[in-house]
N, C-alpha and C positions, 0 to 999 in steps of 0.2 A: 487456614485464611492465608491466601498470597498475600506479599508484601508488597503494598503497592505505593510507587512513589509519589509524591506530591510535587508535580514539576509545571505547577500553574494550571494556564489556560492553553489549550488547542481548538483553533477556529479555523473550520475547512470549507471551502465550497466543493460539493458531492457533485458530481456528474455521471449520470447513468445513461446508455444508449443499446440498443439490441441490434447486433449485426445478424443481418439474414441467413438462415440455415442455406445448406446445397441439397440440393435434390430431394427436397421435402423434410429435410430434417429441421429440429427445431433450433431456434437463433441461438446465439450466446450473447450474455450481456457482458458488456466491459463497463469497465467504471475508471473514473480519476479523480483524486484528490487534489486541491489546490491549497496551499497553506496559507492562510489571509495576512499573516505575520511575516513570512517571507515572500509570498509568492511563488515558490518552489511548487510546479505540479509533478504528480507521480501517479503512473498510470497503472490499471490493474488490470490482469486477462480474465479474471472472474472475480464474483462477487466472494467468493471463499478466500482469494487472495487478501482482497481489500479488508475483510474481518480478522484476519490472521494479522495484517498491519496495525490494525486500531488497538486491537488486543495488547502487542507487543509495546505500541505507544503508551497506552495506561499501565501498564507493569514497567514497563525500562523506559520508558522517557524518548521522546523523537530523537534527539541527537545521537542516542545509544543505538537506534534501530539503525539511524542511517549510516551510522558509521560500519555497523555489522554487513549492511546490505551492498555499501561499496566495495567492504573486504570482501565479499563473496565472487560479487560481479568481476573484481580484478584476478581472484584464483580463477576462475572459468575464464577468464581470457589468456592466463597464464599457461593453463592446462591446453589451449588451443594450439 
């Protein structure tokens, strides 16, 4: 069984919208979460990315996930 951290309480506003597909292709669902405590908004390109983020928050805590995501973004920018 995973070792879940008890980091208290997380409250978000979830927004979902479908972007129309092109040339008869199905649309893509986009989503964003807004943290009600910090008012920070985070966008996701698809539902899978949202689910991955939420699972990581539950397992690792939001502050650890945020630091890892920022480090990944900085490393990607440095590579360009």
